[in-house]
C-alpha positions, 0 to 999 in steps of 0.5 A: 500500500502506498504512503501519502503525506497529508498535513505533514504526516505520513499516512497509509491508504486503504486501511480499515473499512471505509477509511482512506488514510490512517496513522497511529498518531493522527486521524483518518478520513473516510475512504473516497467513494465508499457507500454513504448514508446521511442520518442527521435526522435520526439514527437507524440501522444503515442499509447493507453496503454502507461504510460511512455514515453521518449522524447528529452529535447527540446520537451514538455511532453505528457499529463497525462503520466510519462515523461522521459527527454532525455539529451545527457549528455556525448556527443554533439549533432551535431547541438549544437557543434558550441555553445560548441566550442564558449563558452566551447571549453575547455570542449570538449575532445581532444587528441593531440589537435584534437577533439575526436569524436564518428564517429557513430553519429558524436558527440564530446565527452565531457571532464569529466576527472578531478573534475574541468571539471566534475563540469563545465560540470555538471553546464551546464547539470544540467541547462538542467535538471532544464529545464526538471523539469520546463516543467513537466518531472518526470525523466531524461535519460542522454545518452552516459554514455559509451563514455569513451569506445570511448575516446581513453583512455582519460576517465574512468568508474570512471570519468563517475560515478563521473560525474553521481553522480553530475547529480543524486544529482541535478536531485533528488533535482529538483524532478526527478528520473534519469536513467542509459542508457545502459552500462552493465559494470557499474555493481552496480556503477551507482546505487551507484552513485544515478541512480534509474532505467535503460533504455536500448537498445537491451538487448534482442538482445545481451542477456544482460537483466539479467545484468540490472535486477540484479542491478535494478530489474524490473525497466528496460525499454528495446528498441529493434530495430529488430524483433529477438531481440524483440521476444527474449526479450519478451520471456525472460523478457517481463513478468517482465520488459517493452519491446518495439520495435522501428525503429532505427531512432525512427521516428514518425507515418507517417514515412515510417520506423515507428515501435512500438510494446510492449509486 
């Protein structure tokens, strides 16, 4: 097996189920084009053949698979808003005293506009990342990197990448790989901040897959929510990256809306 240098460490390709690179002293990324399942809406027994699965940080990892821990690192889950307001109201983004909210998901944006605030937020989120590591997850997926585009001009891409660098360093030290979630406009900035692979939504539907593979090669995991997007992604990149179709609410089997396919 060939050795490759990643982030200054020599790692070995092809070790273990669903693993692309590994080293006794560092972290492992998921094997490119391994069959994937996206379970952030609820954990369940993965379909046959799945080697890589993403689950919410509050869930347990799936036994025997490469597990990615979903963390909402740039916005606040609605059921956690009261905790943030009570303990870290100064870290919730405000414009003229009014909270800035992603109205599509009813999620308050987190304020990462200054180095001091990024450090304070990272201290919280890095605690979650440590929890992911202690549960046995192998990777972490910080969501809503692109919240700066919904920030009423208060946040920038540079704010996001500076914050990502804090999370990436901590994740690596905790033994976890870290993903870029969506956000084609990052270009190589996310990888330069330390991100290892990409988890993307509907790159087939919106003809964006090449933007991710140009940066991360075949280490891209795509979720499509429509039959047309799934068909396009399978035809264009399905032979080289992992492509799955899920229902938009990422429900579990037994739900009337549950959908799972892979190509």
